[in-house]
N, C-alpha and C positions, 0 to 999 in steps of 0.2 A: 726252144727259147725259154727265157724266164717267164713264169706265170702260166705255163701250160700244165696239163695234168701230169706229164712226165717230169716236168721240172718246176714244181710249185715254189712260190716264194715263201721263205720262212718268215713267220710273224711272231712277235714276242708276246702277243696277247690276243684273246678272242673277243675282248671288249671293243665293240665297234666304235664307240665314242673315242676311245683312246687311240684307235687306229687312224682316225681322221686327223690330218696334219694341221698345224697352225701356219697360216700364210701371211706374208708381209702386207700390211694395209687392209686386212680383213678381220672383222670381229665375228665371233661365233655365238650362236644361240641355239641350245638344244631344244628341238621340237619334242622328241620322245624316242623311246626304244620299245619295240613290240615283239611279242612272241609269234612266230610264223610257223610253228611246228605242225599245226593242223593242215597247213597248205604245202609246205616245202620240206616236211620230214622232221624227225627228232633233232632238236638242237638248233633249228633254223630261227633266225631273228632278223630284224631290221632296226636301223637307227637313222634318224633324220636330223640334220642340223641346217639352220639358216646362216649363211655367211653374208655379211654386208660390208661394203667398203666405206671409206670416209667420204666418198663422193655419192653415196646413195645407191651404188650397184648392189644387185641382189642375186645370190646363187643358192638355191635350195638343193642340198646334197643328201642323198640317201644311200646307205650301204645295206646290201642284202647278203646274208651269210647262210649257206646251206651245205650240208654234207651229201646232198643228192643233186649233182650237177645236171643230170638229165631232167629232173623235176623242175629245177630253176630255169633251164632253157625252155621248158614247156610253157612257162609263164613269161613269154618274151615281151619286151617293152612295146614293140609294134602292136601285138595283140592286146596288151593292156590299155594302150591309148584308144584303140577302137572300142574295147569293152566299155570304157567310161564315156563313150559318146563323142570323142574328139575327132575332128577332121585332120588327117595328116596331109599337109600341104606339099611337103617334100622331105627329102633326107639326103645326107651326104656323109662320106667317110672322112675321118680325120686320123692321121697317124700320130699316136701319142709317144710311143717308144719304138725301138727297132722291132719288138715282138708284139706290139699291141696296137690295134686299130679300134677307134670308137666310131659309133654312128650318132650323128646329130639329126634329130627330127624337128621339123617345124610343124607345129600343130595348132589347132584352134579349139579353144574351150567351147563347150555347148553353150548357147545363149541362155540367159536367165528366163527369157520369154521368147515366143516365136517372133522372128525378125529383129530380135534385140542385138545390141552391140556384142561382138565376140572378141575375146582377147587372144592374141597370137603369142605363143611362147616357144622357146627352144628347149629340148631335152636331149642331153648328150649321155650316151650309155656305152659301157664296156664291162667286160668280165675277165677275171683271171683266177688262177688256182693258187691257194695258199696252204701252207702246212703249219699246224700248231699241235704240239704234243703228239707227234707221230700220225696225226689224222689229216687228210687232205680235204679241204673245203673249197667250195666255189663262192666267189665274192662278185657281186654285181654292183657297179657304181652308177648312179643316175644323178645328173646335175641339171636343174631346170632354171630358166630365167625368163621374165616377160620381155616381149619385143615391141608390140604395138597393139592398137585396138581399131575397130571400125571397118574391117575389110570382110569380104566374103571369100570362101575358099578358092574361087575361080578368078579373083581379081588379078589382072595383068601386073598391077603395081606390086602385089604381094609376091608374084613370081619373080619380079625384078629384085625385090628385097632378098628373096631366097638365093638368087644368083650372087648378090653382093656378099651375103653371109658365107656362101661356099668359098668365095675368094678370100674372105677374112680368115677362114679356117686353114688355108694352105700355108705352110712354112716357106720362107721366113715371114714373120708377121710384118705387115706394112706399118711403117712408123709415121707415114703421112696419111692423114684422114682424107679420103678422096671420093667417096661414093655418093653420086647425086640422088639416089633414091633413099638415102638415110640422112636424117638430121645430124648435126655435129654431135649432139648429146647422145643420140641413139647409137651412132657409130662408135663413139668412145665407150659406151656401155658394153656393146657387143665385143669390142676389142678386149676390154677388161675381163669379160666373161670367158673368152677363149684362152686368154693368158691364165686365168684362174684354173680352168679345166686342165691345162697342161702342167701347171705348177702342182696342183693337187695330185694328179696321176704320178708325176715324177717323184714326189716325196713319199706317196703311199707305196710305190713300188721300189723305193730305194735307189732311184737313178742318180748317177753322179753329176751329170751335166743338165742342170735344171735352169729354165728361164726364171731368174729369181729377182724380180723387181716389182714394185708396188703398182697399183692401178693408176691410170692417168686421169687428170681432171677433165670435166665435161665442158669447161668454159675457157 
């Protein structure tokens, strides 16, 4: 399928900022671009952009580019989260296109102090192969967003929220907000986040049938 090593997607640029699409209802702010060649091989780099919606939704998106796919796979997002001291609460698979599946992790930041409040966030990750000027590269996409604060990793309520999130991920997207473990504003935010992830992937990969509508209001 498209985006595999045997059938990489042709891209018109290796500039990661230019590869990141503009989406309806979202504004972009460049965080920075970084040389990752010492870790991921010659020519490797990352670019991170904050996307914010008119309703205050937030999606921090990072693209990783490497000509060494095995090296990039060795630095998996799962291992990266653990390396930075985060607790992984759960994960779920989300089909983005016919050929591409993403993994969404729910994780908790390490507390600023022992017993302190911990922030819960989502991080959706997928990779694909691209071809530029005759060379095949591996691109990883990560998009993170905050969910809530004040829970411990074993909280039953947190597990219930993870179940609701799993339901929100499955197509078709529910148009009626209906989850008792989520406030209206939080559910609208998560709905907007997953729509963003799908729109971003669709435009990045050149898909023809893209969910193309702006974020919904939280009130």
